[in-house]
C-alpha positions in Angstrom: 101.6 176.5 277.6 102.5 173.0 276.9 99.9 170.4 277.9 101.2 166.9 278.6 97.9 165.1 278.7 97.3 163.3 275.4 93.5 163.4 275.7 93.6 167.1 276.3 96.0 167.7 273.3 93.5 165.9 271.0 90.4 167.6 272.3 88.7 170.4 270.4 87.4 172.6 273.2 84.1 174.4 272.7 83.7 172.8 269.3 79.9 173.2 269.4 80.3 177.0 269.9 82.8 177.4 267.1 80.4 175.5 264.7 77.6 178.0 265.5 77.8 181.5 264.0 75.9 182.9 266.9 79.0 182.7 269.1 81.8 185.1 268.1 85.0 183.1 267.4 87.3 185.6 269.2 85.3 185.3 272.4 84.9 181.5 272.1 88.7 181.4 271.6 89.1 183.2 274.9 86.9 180.5 276.5 89.0 177.8 275.0 92.1 179.6 276.5 90.4 179.5 279.9 90.0 175.7 279.6 93.5 175.2 278.4 94.7 177.4 281.3 92.7 175.2 283.7 94.5 172.1 282.3 97.9 173.8 282.8 97.0 174.6 286.4 95.9 171.0 287.0 99.1 169.7 285.5 101.2 172.1 287.6 99.4 171.8 290.9 98.3 168.1 290.6 95.2 168.4 292.8 95.1 165.4 295.2 91.4 165.3 295.7 88.1 166.7 294.4 88.2 169.6 296.8 91.5 170.8 295.3 90.1 170.2 291.8 87.0 172.2 292.6 89.2 175.1 293.7 90.8 175.2 290.3 87.6 174.8 288.4 86.1 177.6 290.5 88.8 180.0 289.3 88.2 179.0 285.7 84.4 179.4 286.1 85.0 182.9 287.4 87.0 183.6 284.2 83.9 182.4 282.2 81.7 184.7 284.3 83.9 187.6 283.1 83.6 186.5 279.5 79.8 186.9 279.6 80.2 190.6 279.1 82.3 190.0 276.0 79.8 187.7 274.6 77.1 190.3 275.1 79.2 193.1 273.6 79.6 190.9 270.5 75.8 190.3 270.2 75.8 186.9 271.8 75.4 185.4 275.3 76.2 182.3 277.3 72.7 180.7 277.0 71.5 177.1 277.2 73.5 175.7 274.3 76.7 177.4 275.4 76.2 176.4 279.0 75.9 172.8 278.1 79.0 172.9 275.8 81.1 174.7 278.5 79.9 172.3 281.2 80.6 169.3 279.1 84.2 170.5 278.5 84.7 171.0 282.3 83.5 167.4 282.8 85.8 166.2 280.1 88.8 168.0 281.7 88.0 166.4 285.1 87.7 163.0 283.6 90.9 163.4 281.5 92.8 164.1 284.7 91.4 161.1 286.6 88.5 162.8 288.3 85.7 160.9 286.6 83.7 161.0 289.8 83.6 164.8 289.9 80.2 166.3 290.1 79.4 168.3 287.0 77.6 171.0 288.9 80.3 171.3 291.5 82.8 171.9 288.8 81.0 175.1 287.7 79.3 175.9 290.9 80.1 179.6 290.8 78.8 180.1 287.3 76.6 183.1 286.6 75.5 181.9 283.2 
């Protein structure tokens, strides 16, 4: 997937999780792929407003919900630190695409972690 947004291209998604040995790299990489996929959907669909953006972030949040089992199977979990890192990257994505006024909690409203 080719991402056109320069800020996204330069961003190291989930860097805080990669830097911590508690989080298995192969699962963190899947999370990074979810976020990059979200960026691809934003670029393809060009949401016109926050409601349309939230629909896209809801789908990505559901993908993270599914990753929780993979974290657990690898002896890890999406706990406080991981939640904050993931949420911050959702906020970064929203801002990078011109939605700086997006509510951070609304971006990940369907989270189960």
